[in-house]
MARSE-742273 format. One record per residue (C-alpha): x, z, y; residue number from 1; residue in one letter. Coordinates in nm, 3 decimals, decimal comma. Example, Ala and Ser with C-alpha at 12.3 -4.5 7.8 and 13.67 -1.06 7.14 Angstrom:
2
<node px="1,230" pz="0,780" py="-0,450" num="1" residuo="A"/>
<node px="1,367" pz="0,714" py="-0,106" num="2" residuo="S"/>
This chain:
383
<node px="-1,591" pz="-2,312" py="2,512" num="1" residuo="X"/>
<node px="-1,733" pz="-2,109" py="2,799" num="2" residuo="X"/>
<node px="-2,064" pz="-2,253" py="2,921" num="3" residuo="X"/>
<node px="-2,098" pz="-2,411" py="3,264" num="4" residuo="X"/>
<node px="-2,354" pz="-2,143" py="3,353" num="5" residuo="X"/>
<node px="-2,123" pz="-1,855" py="3,270" num="6" residuo="X"/>
<node px="-1,799" pz="-1,997" py="3,405" num="7" residuo="X"/>
<node px="-1,861" pz="-1,939" py="3,780" num="8" residuo="X"/>
<node px="-1,996" pz="-1,591" py="3,709" num="9" residuo="X"/>
<node px="-1,685" pz="-1,498" py="3,509" num="10" residuo="X"/>
<node px="-1,460" pz="-1,642" py="3,780" num="11" residuo="X"/>
<node px="-1,639" pz="-1,437" py="4,044" num="12" residuo="X"/>
<node px="-1,646" pz="-1,109" py="3,853" num="13" residuo="X"/>
<node px="-1,318" pz="-1,118" py="3,657" num="14" residuo="X"/>
<node px="-1,127" pz="-0,931" py="3,933" num="15" residuo="X"/>
<node px="-1,390" pz="-0,654" py="3,934" num="16" residuo="X"/>
<node px="-1,405" pz="-0,629" py="3,554" num="17" residuo="X"/>
<node px="-1,025" pz="-0,641" py="3,528" num="18" residuo="X"/>
<node px="-1,001" pz="-0,361" py="3,785" num="19" residuo="X"/>
<node px="-1,260" pz="-0,139" py="3,617" num="20" residuo="X"/>
<node px="-1,215" pz="-0,218" py="3,245" num="21" residuo="X"/>
<node px="-0,930" pz="0,033" py="3,216" num="22" residuo="X"/>
<node px="-1,182" pz="0,302" py="3,309" num="23" residuo="X"/>
<node px="-1,470" pz="0,148" py="3,115" num="24" residuo="X"/>
<node px="-1,296" pz="0,135" py="2,777" num="25" residuo="X"/>
<node px="-1,229" pz="0,511" py="2,743" num="26" residuo="X"/>
<node px="-1,598" pz="0,575" py="2,808" num="27" residuo="X"/>
<node px="-1,683" pz="0,306" py="2,554" num="28" residuo="X"/>
<node px="-1,477" pz="0,474" py="2,283" num="29" residuo="X"/>
<node px="-1,637" pz="0,811" py="2,360" num="30" residuo="X"/>
<node px="-1,982" pz="0,658" py="2,326" num="31" residuo="X"/>
<node px="-1,898" pz="0,470" py="2,008" num="32" residuo="X"/>
<node px="-1,733" pz="0,761" py="1,827" num="33" residuo="X"/>
<node px="-2,018" pz="0,992" py="1,923" num="34" residuo="X"/>
<node px="-2,261" pz="0,749" py="1,757" num="35" residuo="X"/>
<node px="-2,030" pz="0,645" py="1,471" num="36" residuo="X"/>
<node px="-1,781" pz="0,923" py="1,392" num="37" residuo="X"/>
<node px="-1,712" pz="0,755" py="1,056" num="38" residuo="X"/>
<node px="-1,503" pz="0,496" py="1,242" num="39" residuo="X"/>
<node px="-1,241" pz="0,763" py="1,310" num="40" residuo="X"/>
<node px="-1,185" pz="0,801" py="0,935" num="41" residuo="X"/>
<node px="-0,920" pz="0,546" py="0,842" num="42" residuo="X"/>
<node px="-1,009" pz="0,284" py="1,102" num="43" residuo="X"/>
<node px="-0,901" pz="0,391" py="1,452" num="44" residuo="X"/>
<node px="-0,571" pz="0,553" py="1,544" num="45" residuo="X"/>
<node px="-0,662" pz="0,893" py="1,688" num="46" residuo="X"/>
<node px="-0,318" pz="0,937" py="1,845" num="47" residuo="X"/>
<node px="-0,353" pz="0,617" py="2,046" num="48" residuo="X"/>
<node px="-0,697" pz="0,727" py="2,156" num="49" residuo="X"/>
<node px="-0,544" pz="1,046" py="2,292" num="50" residuo="X"/>
<node px="-0,270" pz="0,868" py="2,487" num="51" residuo="X"/>
<node px="-0,506" pz="0,602" py="2,620" num="52" residuo="X"/>
<node px="-0,302" pz="0,320" py="2,468" num="53" residuo="X"/>
<node px="-0,586" pz="0,186" py="2,252" num="54" residuo="X"/>
<node px="-0,835" pz="0,164" py="2,542" num="55" residuo="X"/>
<node px="-0,571" pz="-0,011" py="2,756" num="56" residuo="X"/>
<node px="-0,503" pz="-0,258" py="2,475" num="57" residuo="X"/>
<node px="-0,871" pz="-0,341" py="2,438" num="58" residuo="X"/>
<node px="-0,902" pz="-0,382" py="2,813" num="59" residuo="X"/>
<node px="-0,597" pz="-0,606" py="2,820" num="60" residuo="X"/>
<node px="-0,716" pz="-0,828" py="2,535" num="61" residuo="X"/>
<node px="-1,057" pz="-0,885" py="2,696" num="62" residuo="X"/>
<node px="-0,898" pz="-0,967" py="3,032" num="63" residuo="X"/>
<node px="-0,646" pz="-1,205" py="2,871" num="64" residuo="X"/>
<node px="-0,916" pz="-1,379" py="2,670" num="65" residuo="X"/>
<node px="-1,143" pz="-1,429" py="2,971" num="66" residuo="X"/>
<node px="-0,855" pz="-1,550" py="3,187" num="67" residuo="X"/>
<node px="-0,752" pz="-1,798" py="2,919" num="68" residuo="X"/>
<node px="-1,106" pz="-1,938" py="2,896" num="69" residuo="X"/>
<node px="-1,100" pz="-2,001" py="3,271" num="70" residuo="X"/>
<node px="-0,751" pz="-2,149" py="3,286" num="71" residuo="X"/>
<node px="-0,756" pz="-2,346" py="2,960" num="72" residuo="X"/>
<node px="-1,107" pz="-2,483" py="2,902" num="73" residuo="X"/>
<node px="-1,175" pz="-2,584" py="2,545" num="74" residuo="X"/>
<node px="-0,900" pz="-2,371" py="2,389" num="75" residuo="X"/>
<node px="-0,851" pz="-2,012" py="2,278" num="76" residuo="X"/>
<node px="-0,542" pz="-1,788" py="2,314" num="77" residuo="X"/>
<node px="-0,437" pz="-1,838" py="1,953" num="78" residuo="X"/>
<node px="-0,141" pz="-1,598" py="1,953" num="79" residuo="X"/>
<node px="-0,354" pz="-1,314" py="2,089" num="80" residuo="X"/>
<node px="-0,637" pz="-1,374" py="1,842" num="81" residuo="X"/>
<node px="-0,405" pz="-1,412" py="1,544" num="82" residuo="X"/>
<node px="-0,226" pz="-1,087" py="1,619" num="83" residuo="X"/>
<node px="-0,553" pz="-0,896" py="1,654" num="84" residuo="X"/>
<node px="-0,706" pz="-1,056" py="1,343" num="85" residuo="X"/>
<node px="-0,410" pz="-0,962" py="1,123" num="86" residuo="X"/>
<node px="-0,421" pz="-0,604" py="1,248" num="87" residuo="X"/>
<node px="-0,796" pz="-0,586" py="1,195" num="88" residuo="X"/>
<node px="-0,768" pz="-0,728" py="0,843" num="89" residuo="X"/>
<node px="-0,505" pz="-0,471" py="0,752" num="90" residuo="X"/>
<node px="-0,762" pz="-0,202" py="0,834" num="91" residuo="X"/>
<node px="-1,063" pz="-0,368" py="0,674" num="92" residuo="X"/>
<node px="-1,262" pz="-0,450" py="0,988" num="93" residuo="X"/>
<node px="-1,600" pz="-0,605" py="0,903" num="94" residuo="X"/>
<node px="-1,830" pz="-0,839" py="1,102" num="95" residuo="X"/>
<node px="-2,100" pz="-0,575" py="1,151" num="96" residuo="X"/>
<node px="-1,853" pz="-0,356" py="1,339" num="97" residuo="X"/>
<node px="-1,841" pz="-0,616" py="1,617" num="98" residuo="X"/>
<node px="-2,210" pz="-0,544" py="1,679" num="99" residuo="X"/>
<node px="-2,132" pz="-0,174" py="1,710" num="100" residuo="X"/>
<node px="-1,850" pz="-0,242" py="1,956" num="101" residuo="X"/>
<node px="-2,071" pz="-0,475" py="2,159" num="102" residuo="X"/>
<node px="-2,352" pz="-0,224" py="2,196" num="103" residuo="X"/>
<node px="-2,135" pz="0,062" py="2,319" num="104" residuo="X"/>
<node px="-1,895" pz="-0,149" py="2,526" num="105" residuo="X"/>
<node px="-2,173" pz="-0,307" py="2,727" num="106" residuo="X"/>
<node px="-2,350" pz="0,025" py="2,768" num="107" residuo="X"/>
<node px="-2,026" pz="0,160" py="2,915" num="108" residuo="X"/>
<node px="-1,990" pz="-0,142" py="3,145" num="109" residuo="X"/>
<node px="-2,344" pz="-0,097" py="3,273" num="110" residuo="X"/>
<node px="-2,292" pz="0,275" py="3,328" num="111" residuo="X"/>
<node px="-1,969" pz="0,218" py="3,522" num="112" residuo="X"/>
<node px="-2,071" pz="-0,077" py="3,740" num="113" residuo="X"/>
<node px="-2,442" pz="-0,006" py="3,777" num="114" residuo="X"/>
<node px="-2,630" pz="-0,256" py="3,991" num="115" residuo="X"/>
<node px="-2,323" pz="-0,476" py="4,030" num="116" residuo="X"/>
<node px="-2,388" pz="-0,602" py="3,677" num="117" residuo="X"/>
<node px="-2,693" pz="-0,823" py="3,715" num="118" residuo="X"/>
<node px="-2,866" pz="-0,976" py="3,415" num="119" residuo="X"/>
<node px="-2,689" pz="-1,316" py="3,459" num="120" residuo="X"/>
<node px="-2,349" pz="-1,148" py="3,492" num="121" residuo="X"/>
<node px="-2,415" pz="-0,934" py="3,184" num="122" residuo="X"/>
<node px="-2,515" pz="-1,248" py="2,993" num="123" residuo="X"/>
<node px="-2,196" pz="-1,426" py="3,100" num="124" residuo="X"/>
<node px="-1,973" pz="-1,141" py="2,983" num="125" residuo="X"/>
<node px="-2,174" pz="-1,117" py="2,662" num="126" residuo="X"/>
<node px="-2,084" pz="-1,481" py="2,604" num="127" residuo="X"/>
<node px="-1,714" pz="-1,403" py="2,655" num="128" residuo="X"/>
<node px="-1,734" pz="-1,112" py="2,412" num="129" residuo="X"/>
<node px="-1,907" pz="-1,309" py="2,138" num="130" residuo="X"/>
<node px="-1,677" pz="-1,609" py="2,177" num="131" residuo="X"/>
<node px="-1,387" pz="-1,372" py="2,113" num="132" residuo="X"/>
<node px="-1,567" pz="-1,179" py="1,839" num="133" residuo="X"/>
<node px="-1,677" pz="-1,487" py="1,645" num="134" residuo="X"/>
<node px="-1,328" pz="-1,635" py="1,665" num="135" residuo="X"/>
<node px="-1,184" pz="-1,310" py="1,525" num="136" residuo="X"/>
<node px="-1,450" pz="-1,284" py="1,254" num="137" residuo="X"/>
<node px="-1,363" pz="-1,634" py="1,133" num="138" residuo="X"/>
<node px="-0,989" pz="-1,562" py="1,132" num="139" residuo="X"/>
<node px="-1,041" pz="-1,234" py="0,950" num="140" residuo="X"/>
<node px="-1,269" pz="-1,394" py="0,693" num="141" residuo="X"/>
<node px="-0,998" pz="-1,653" py="0,621" num="142" residuo="X"/>
<node px="-0,733" pz="-1,381" py="0,594" num="143" residuo="X"/>
<node px="-0,942" pz="-1,182" py="0,346" num="144" residuo="X"/>
<node px="-1,006" pz="-1,498" py="0,141" num="145" residuo="X"/>
<node px="-0,633" pz="-1,576" py="0,126" num="146" residuo="X"/>
<node px="-0,551" pz="-1,252" py="-0,058" num="147" residuo="X"/>
<node px="-0,503" pz="-1,226" py="-0,434" num="148" residuo="X"/>
<node px="-0,780" pz="-0,963" py="-0,451" num="149" residuo="X"/>
<node px="-1,096" pz="-0,870" py="-0,263" num="150" residuo="X"/>
<node px="-1,000" pz="-0,511" py="-0,186" num="151" residuo="X"/>
<node px="-0,903" pz="-0,353" py="0,145" num="152" residuo="X"/>
<node px="-0,718" pz="-0,054" py="-0,004" num="153" residuo="X"/>
<node px="-0,529" pz="-0,030" py="-0,333" num="154" residuo="X"/>
<node px="-0,351" pz="0,263" py="-0,501" num="155" residuo="X"/>
<node px="0,029" pz="0,247" py="-0,512" num="156" residuo="X"/>
<node px="0,265" pz="0,509" py="-0,657" num="157" residuo="X"/>
<node px="0,573" pz="0,631" py="-0,472" num="158" residuo="X"/>
<node px="0,854" pz="0,547" py="-0,712" num="159" residuo="X"/>
<node px="1,161" pz="0,613" py="-0,494" num="160" residuo="X"/>
<node px="1,251" pz="0,794" py="-0,174" num="161" residuo="X"/>
<node px="1,591" pz="0,758" py="-0,005" num="162" residuo="X"/>
<node px="1,697" pz="0,925" py="0,320" num="163" residuo="X"/>
<node px="1,863" pz="0,671" py="0,553" num="164" residuo="X"/>
<node px="1,977" pz="0,787" py="0,896" num="165" residuo="X"/>
<node px="1,676" pz="0,932" py="1,075" num="166" residuo="X"/>
<node px="1,432" pz="0,756" py="0,843" num="167" residuo="X"/>
<node px="1,316" pz="0,744" py="0,483" num="168" residuo="X"/>
<node px="1,305" pz="0,437" py="0,262" num="169" residuo="X"/>
<node px="0,995" pz="0,464" py="0,043" num="170" residuo="X"/>
<node px="0,929" pz="0,232" py="-0,250" num="171" residuo="X"/>
<node px="0,585" pz="0,187" py="-0,403" num="172" residuo="X"/>
<node px="0,481" pz="0,039" py="-0,738" num="173" residuo="X"/>
<node px="0,125" pz="-0,058" py="-0,838" num="174" residuo="X"/>
<node px="-0,089" pz="0,230" py="-0,966" num="175" residuo="X"/>
<node px="-0,347" pz="0,000" py="-1,124" num="176" residuo="X"/>
<node px="-0,387" pz="-0,363" py="-1,232" num="177" residuo="X"/>
<node px="-0,520" pz="-0,503" py="-0,903" num="178" residuo="X"/>
<node px="-0,367" pz="-0,850" py="-0,848" num="179" residuo="X"/>
<node px="-0,078" pz="-0,831" py="-0,601" num="180" residuo="X"/>
<node px="-0,073" pz="-1,053" py="-0,294" num="181" residuo="X"/>
<node px="0,281" pz="-1,186" py="-0,235" num="182" residuo="X"/>
<node px="0,423" pz="-1,075" py="0,099" num="183" residuo="X"/>
<node px="0,600" pz="-1,305" py="0,342" num="184" residuo="X"/>
<node px="0,920" pz="-1,176" py="0,505" num="185" residuo="X"/>
<node px="0,827" pz="-1,002" py="0,828" num="186" residuo="X"/>
<node px="0,480" pz="-0,893" py="0,719" num="187" residuo="X"/>
<node px="0,352" pz="-0,536" py="0,710" num="188" residuo="X"/>
<node px="0,107" pz="-0,324" py="0,514" num="189" residuo="X"/>
<node px="-0,119" pz="-0,047" py="0,636" num="190" residuo="X"/>
<node px="-0,057" pz="0,287" py="0,467" num="191" residuo="X"/>
<node px="-0,345" pz="0,535" py="0,465" num="192" residuo="X"/>
<node px="-0,309" pz="0,911" py="0,416" num="193" residuo="X"/>
<node px="-0,534" pz="1,216" py="0,444" num="194" residuo="X"/>
<node px="-0,461" pz="1,444" py="0,741" num="195" residuo="X"/>
<node px="-0,507" pz="1,821" py="0,752" num="196" residuo="X"/>
<node px="-0,815" pz="1,758" py="0,970" num="197" residuo="X"/>
<node px="-0,987" pz="1,600" py="0,673" num="198" residuo="X"/>
<node px="-0,989" pz="1,244" py="0,808" num="199" residuo="X"/>
<node px="-0,778" pz="0,952" py="0,692" num="200" residuo="X"/>
<node px="-0,535" pz="0,776" py="0,920" num="201" residuo="X"/>
<node px="-0,360" pz="0,444" py="0,866" num="202" residuo="X"/>
<node px="-0,038" pz="0,310" py="1,011" num="203" residuo="X"/>
<node px="0,139" pz="-0,024" py="0,974" num="204" residuo="X"/>
<node px="0,488" pz="-0,049" py="0,825" num="205" residuo="X"/>
<node px="0,699" pz="-0,361" py="0,780" num="206" residuo="X"/>
<node px="0,790" pz="-0,442" py="0,422" num="207" residuo="X"/>
<node px="1,167" pz="-0,424" py="0,442" num="208" residuo="X"/>
<node px="1,210" pz="-0,584" py="0,100" num="209" residuo="X"/>
<node px="0,906" pz="-0,810" py="0,064" num="210" residuo="X"/>
<node px="0,967" pz="-0,978" py="-0,271" num="211" residuo="X"/>
<node px="0,857" pz="-0,885" py="-0,622" num="212" residuo="X"/>
<node px="0,599" pz="-0,637" py="-0,747" num="213" residuo="X"/>
<node px="0,725" pz="-0,348" py="-0,535" num="214" residuo="X"/>
<node px="0,650" pz="-0,258" py="-0,176" num="215" residuo="X"/>
<node px="0,925" pz="-0,093" py="0,030" num="216" residuo="X"/>
<node px="0,890" pz="0,049" py="0,380" num="217" residuo="X"/>
<node px="1,115" pz="0,242" py="0,615" num="218" residuo="X"/>
<node px="0,949" pz="0,533" py="0,795" num="219" residuo="X"/>
<node px="1,128" pz="0,673" py="1,101" num="220" residuo="X"/>
<node px="1,130" pz="1,049" py="1,143" num="221" residuo="X"/>
<node px="0,954" pz="1,166" py="1,458" num="222" residuo="X"/>
<node px="0,823" pz="1,500" py="1,574" num="223" residuo="X"/>
<node px="0,495" pz="1,369" py="1,716" num="224" residuo="X"/>
<node px="0,386" pz="1,154" py="1,423" num="225" residuo="X"/>
<node px="0,069" pz="1,204" py="1,221" num="226" residuo="X"/>
<node px="0,114" pz="0,977" py="0,919" num="227" residuo="X"/>
<node px="0,493" pz="0,951" py="0,886" num="228" residuo="X"/>
<node px="0,560" pz="1,327" py="0,840" num="229" residuo="X"/>
<node px="0,309" pz="1,338" py="0,557" num="230" residuo="X"/>
<node px="0,471" pz="1,040" py="0,386" num="231" residuo="X"/>
<node px="0,818" pz="1,179" py="0,441" num="232" residuo="X"/>
<node px="0,775" pz="1,546" py="0,355" num="233" residuo="X"/>
<node px="0,453" pz="1,603" py="0,162" num="234" residuo="X"/>
<node px="0,435" pz="1,314" py="-0,080" num="235" residuo="X"/>
<node px="0,708" pz="1,329" py="-0,347" num="236" residuo="X"/>
<node px="0,789" pz="1,064" py="-0,604" num="237" residuo="X"/>
<node px="0,482" pz="1,018" py="-0,822" num="238" residuo="X"/>
<node px="0,232" pz="1,058" py="-0,538" num="239" residuo="X"/>
<node px="-0,038" pz="0,791" py="-0,510" num="240" residuo="X"/>
<node px="-0,097" pz="0,634" py="-0,170" num="241" residuo="X"/>
<node px="-0,346" pz="0,372" py="-0,049" num="242" residuo="X"/>
<node px="-0,192" pz="0,048" py="0,081" num="243" residuo="X"/>
<node px="-0,352" pz="-0,264" py="0,224" num="244" residuo="X"/>
<node px="-0,265" pz="-0,619" py="0,138" num="245" residuo="X"/>
<node px="0,024" pz="-0,763" py="0,344" num="246" residuo="X"/>
<node px="-0,060" pz="-0,903" py="0,686" num="247" residuo="X"/>
<node px="0,117" pz="-1,015" py="1,002" num="248" residuo="X"/>
<node px="0,182" pz="-1,355" py="1,155" num="249" residuo="X"/>
<node px="0,538" pz="-1,287" py="1,273" num="250" residuo="X"/>
<node px="0,711" pz="-1,419" py="0,963" num="251" residuo="X"/>
<node px="1,025" pz="-1,604" py="0,864" num="252" residuo="X"/>
<node px="0,965" pz="-1,971" py="0,950" num="253" residuo="X"/>
<node px="1,039" pz="-2,250" py="0,708" num="254" residuo="X"/>
<node px="1,295" pz="-2,515" py="0,797" num="255" residuo="X"/>
<node px="1,652" pz="-2,501" py="0,916" num="256" residuo="X"/>
<node px="1,617" pz="-2,398" py="1,282" num="257" residuo="X"/>
<node px="1,872" pz="-2,135" py="1,388" num="258" residuo="X"/>
<node px="1,737" pz="-1,781" py="1,393" num="259" residuo="X"/>
<node px="1,805" pz="-1,514" py="1,656" num="260" residuo="X"/>
<node px="1,703" pz="-1,168" py="1,532" num="261" residuo="X"/>
<node px="1,700" pz="-0,908" py="1,811" num="262" residuo="X"/>
<node px="1,608" pz="-0,546" py="1,745" num="263" residuo="X"/>
<node px="1,631" pz="-0,192" py="1,873" num="264" residuo="X"/>
<node px="1,604" pz="0,124" py="1,662" num="265" residuo="X"/>
<node px="1,347" pz="0,110" py="1,384" num="266" residuo="X"/>
<node px="1,250" pz="-0,231" py="1,520" num="267" residuo="X"/>
<node px="1,515" pz="-0,364" py="1,284" num="268" residuo="X"/>
<node px="1,263" pz="-0,363" py="0,997" num="269" residuo="X"/>
<node px="1,137" pz="-0,724" py="1,042" num="270" residuo="X"/>
<node px="1,497" pz="-0,845" py="1,083" num="271" residuo="X"/>
<node px="1,596" pz="-0,662" py="0,765" num="272" residuo="X"/>
<node px="1,307" pz="-0,820" py="0,577" num="273" residuo="X"/>
<node px="1,402" pz="-1,170" py="0,687" num="274" residuo="X"/>
<node px="1,772" pz="-1,116" py="0,620" num="275" residuo="X"/>
<node px="1,702" pz="-0,988" py="0,268" num="276" residuo="X"/>
<node px="1,492" pz="-1,298" py="0,191" num="277" residuo="X"/>
<node px="1,754" pz="-1,534" py="0,333" num="278" residuo="X"/>
<node px="2,034" pz="-1,360" py="0,142" num="279" residuo="X"/>
<node px="1,847" pz="-1,377" py="-0,190" num="280" residuo="X"/>
<node px="1,786" pz="-1,748" py="-0,131" num="281" residuo="X"/>
<node px="2,155" pz="-1,802" py="-0,036" num="282" residuo="X"/>
<node px="2,032" pz="-1,974" py="0,279" num="283" residuo="X"/>
<node px="2,281" pz="-2,180" py="0,485" num="284" residuo="X"/>
<node px="2,080" pz="-2,129" py="0,805" num="285" residuo="X"/>
<node px="2,255" pz="-2,015" py="1,119" num="286" residuo="X"/>
<node px="2,145" pz="-1,656" py="1,187" num="287" residuo="X"/>
<node px="2,256" pz="-1,446" py="1,483" num="288" residuo="X"/>
<node px="2,169" pz="-1,075" py="1,466" num="289" residuo="X"/>
<node px="2,166" pz="-0,858" py="1,780" num="290" residuo="X"/>
<node px="2,089" pz="-0,490" py="1,725" num="291" residuo="X"/>
<node px="2,107" pz="-0,177" py="1,939" num="292" residuo="X"/>
<node px="2,073" pz="0,183" py="1,827" num="293" residuo="X"/>
<node px="2,161" pz="0,537" py="1,926" num="294" residuo="X"/>
<node px="2,444" pz="0,556" py="1,671" num="295" residuo="X"/>
<node px="2,560" pz="0,398" py="1,343" num="296" residuo="X"/>
<node px="2,423" pz="0,701" py="1,158" num="297" residuo="X"/>
<node px="2,075" pz="0,663" py="1,306" num="298" residuo="X"/>
<node px="2,055" pz="0,289" py="1,229" num="299" residuo="X"/>
<node px="1,825" pz="0,330" py="0,928" num="300" residuo="X"/>
<node px="1,876" pz="-0,013" py="0,770" num="301" residuo="X"/>
<node px="2,240" pz="-0,061" py="0,859" num="302" residuo="X"/>
<node px="2,373" pz="-0,085" py="0,504" num="303" residuo="X"/>
<node px="2,103" pz="-0,326" py="0,387" num="304" residuo="X"/>
<node px="2,137" pz="-0,552" py="0,690" num="305" residuo="X"/>
<node px="2,518" pz="-0,560" py="0,695" num="306" residuo="X"/>
<node px="2,527" pz="-0,633" py="0,322" num="307" residuo="X"/>
<node px="2,285" pz="-0,925" py="0,361" num="308" residuo="X"/>
<node px="2,463" pz="-1,059" py="0,670" num="309" residuo="X"/>
<node px="2,787" pz="-1,063" py="0,472" num="310" residuo="X"/>
<node px="2,616" pz="-1,271" py="0,203" num="311" residuo="X"/>
<node px="2,503" pz="-1,537" py="0,450" num="312" residuo="X"/>
<node px="2,771" pz="-1,791" py="0,545" num="313" residuo="X"/>
<node px="2,592" pz="-1,885" py="0,867" num="314" residuo="X"/>
<node px="2,524" pz="-1,531" py="0,989" num="315" residuo="X"/>
<node px="2,690" pz="-1,329" py="1,264" num="316" residuo="X"/>
<node px="2,611" pz="-0,988" py="1,413" num="317" residuo="X"/>
<node px="2,665" pz="-0,804" py="1,740" num="318" residuo="X"/>
<node px="2,573" pz="-0,439" py="1,783" num="319" residuo="X"/>
<node px="2,542" pz="-0,201" py="2,076" num="320" residuo="X"/>
<node px="2,546" pz="0,163" py="1,968" num="321" residuo="X"/>
<node px="2,494" pz="0,461" py="2,195" num="322" residuo="X"/>
<node px="2,232" pz="0,613" py="2,425" num="323" residuo="X"/>
<node px="2,088" pz="0,348" py="2,656" num="324" residuo="X"/>
<node px="2,277" pz="0,070" py="2,481" num="325" residuo="X"/>
<node px="1,964" pz="-0,148" py="2,459" num="326" residuo="X"/>
<node px="2,011" pz="-0,239" py="2,824" num="327" residuo="X"/>
<node px="2,345" pz="-0,398" py="2,737" num="328" residuo="X"/>
<node px="2,197" pz="-0,691" py="2,545" num="329" residuo="X"/>
<node px="2,212" pz="-1,005" py="2,755" num="330" residuo="X"/>
<node px="2,110" pz="-1,319" py="2,571" num="331" residuo="X"/>
<node px="2,296" pz="-1,529" py="2,827" num="332" residuo="X"/>
<node px="2,623" pz="-1,386" py="2,693" num="333" residuo="X"/>
<node px="2,556" pz="-1,549" py="2,356" num="334" residuo="X"/>
<node px="2,532" pz="-1,908" py="2,248" num="335" residuo="X"/>
<node px="2,159" pz="-1,938" py="2,197" num="336" residuo="X"/>
<node px="2,082" pz="-2,282" py="2,051" num="337" residuo="X"/>
<node px="1,806" pz="-2,474" py="2,227" num="338" residuo="X"/>
<node px="1,618" pz="-2,517" py="1,899" num="339" residuo="X"/>
<node px="1,644" pz="-2,153" py="1,791" num="340" residuo="X"/>
<node px="1,354" pz="-1,934" py="1,683" num="341" residuo="X"/>
<node px="1,391" pz="-1,588" py="1,837" num="342" residuo="X"/>
<node px="1,237" pz="-1,273" py="1,690" num="343" residuo="X"/>
<node px="1,242" pz="-0,940" py="1,871" num="344" residuo="X"/>
<node px="1,114" pz="-0,597" py="1,772" num="345" residuo="X"/>
<node px="1,164" pz="-0,258" py="1,932" num="346" residuo="X"/>
<node px="1,019" pz="-0,050" py="2,217" num="347" residuo="X"/>
<node px="0,786" pz="-0,249" py="2,438" num="348" residuo="X"/>
<node px="1,006" pz="-0,245" py="2,755" num="349" residuo="X"/>
<node px="1,296" pz="-0,369" py="2,541" num="350" residuo="X"/>
<node px="1,088" pz="-0,653" py="2,395" num="351" residuo="X"/>
<node px="0,956" pz="-0,752" py="2,737" num="352" residuo="X"/>
<node px="1,310" pz="-0,769" py="2,872" num="353" residuo="X"/>
<node px="1,440" pz="-0,980" py="2,581" num="354" residuo="X"/>
<node px="1,142" pz="-1,212" py="2,598" num="355" residuo="X"/>
<node px="1,194" pz="-1,270" py="2,969" num="356" residuo="X"/>
<node px="1,562" pz="-1,346" py="2,906" num="357" residuo="X"/>
<node px="1,476" pz="-1,593" py="2,630" num="358" residuo="X"/>
<node px="1,227" pz="-1,778" py="2,848" num="359" residuo="X"/>
<node px="1,478" pz="-1,785" py="3,135" num="360" residuo="X"/>
<node px="1,727" pz="-1,952" py="2,900" num="361" residuo="X"/>
<node px="1,476" pz="-2,226" py="2,833" num="362" residuo="X"/>
<node px="1,342" pz="-2,125" py="2,493" num="363" residuo="X"/>
<node px="0,976" pz="-2,232" py="2,469" num="364" residuo="X"/>
<node px="0,730" pz="-1,944" py="2,447" num="365" residuo="X"/>
<node px="0,618" pz="-2,081" py="2,110" num="366" residuo="X"/>
<node px="0,966" pz="-2,004" py="1,972" num="367" residuo="X"/>
<node px="0,983" pz="-1,647" py="2,101" num="368" residuo="X"/>
<node px="0,812" pz="-1,409" py="1,860" num="369" residuo="X"/>
<node px="0,764" pz="-1,034" py="1,880" num="370" residuo="X"/>
<node px="0,624" pz="-0,775" py="1,643" num="371" residuo="X"/>
<node px="0,462" pz="-0,463" py="1,774" num="372" residuo="X"/>
<node px="0,313" pz="-0,164" py="1,596" num="373" residuo="X"/>
<node px="0,055" pz="0,014" py="1,802" num="374" residuo="X"/>
<node px="-0,163" pz="-0,120" py="2,082" num="375" residuo="X"/>
<node px="-0,031" pz="-0,431" py="2,253" num="376" residuo="X"/>
<node px="-0,061" pz="-0,290" py="2,606" num="377" residuo="X"/>
<node px="0,173" pz="-0,543" py="2,767" num="378" residuo="X"/>
<node px="-0,022" pz="-0,856" py="2,673" num="379" residuo="X"/>
<node px="-0,154" pz="-0,915" py="3,025" num="380" residuo="X"/>
<node px="0,202" pz="-0,929" py="3,153" num="381" residuo="X"/>
<node px="0,324" pz="-1,195" py="2,912" num="382" residuo="X"/>
<node px="0,034" pz="-1,433" py="2,851" num="383" residuo="X"/>
């Protein structure tokens, strides 16, 4: 809980910090990487640093957290913290790294705002930071403890590669005897590879077939990727790759509530994972799948998803195929049960639009879930 001393100072300065934090965070990252270049090796996404998405995401998360403390005394924004904690755990973030972030973030704030940041104001924002940091450290500690092993990265061997549309299905099998943490449908793993620059980079991929002793991902082909082209074109069957344990809190819920699975493009991976699990369990649940893509040929998981939908007696599917077809999805045109759980994954504007439609139809925010890979730069607009 935010202290009574800090609360009025945060209320008074939140507009200024919110206005300037977008400019403060790039300077923070520059300072931090200059002092700790090792953090660029396997921890931070260099591509998102270049586009500015990572700094905007950090800025957004701090602003959302502070706003929540003011508007909801005694509680934390659990969805925000859980999403960040799972992502951090998939990369092996450690408690001591929060001290590093604190030092360079507050140096950047002081440099940007100068005399406007008095000692009491700095102390108030330090309190906000450490409330958020300690909450994340606890969540991450619990996530690490829940795994079947105490390792961040484990070796897995590529055992199969299959071209599907504009993507590649890649299957991994264990390369050593490290205990395997079972994955829940909808979860992801981080995959780490060595770039030509000599540094490692990690990316998150949904496990499209989460059961058993294998890990299977679907990697979309893209011209501007750093990790995916290496996985797709430079690592043949037999190559050994480092994978994290499975993480992610957007997972198939227990119970018998109807499910609405909405996806665009490669965002179909969480839907495919959930459908595969439901099909194997011969689930009677009502499942409505809505998917949009450029063409049937580009829909990477079309065969897997259509096969599993056909095996589910309570499943139905609607598709929109063609350039710009994502704009055609209108939830109001479908019978969305009041007790449904809705999952959406795809480009961020698409997810924002679907989420707004779902809320307009009366679905509680707690039943509208989204998965996003990359910085969550639209958090301030939806929390």
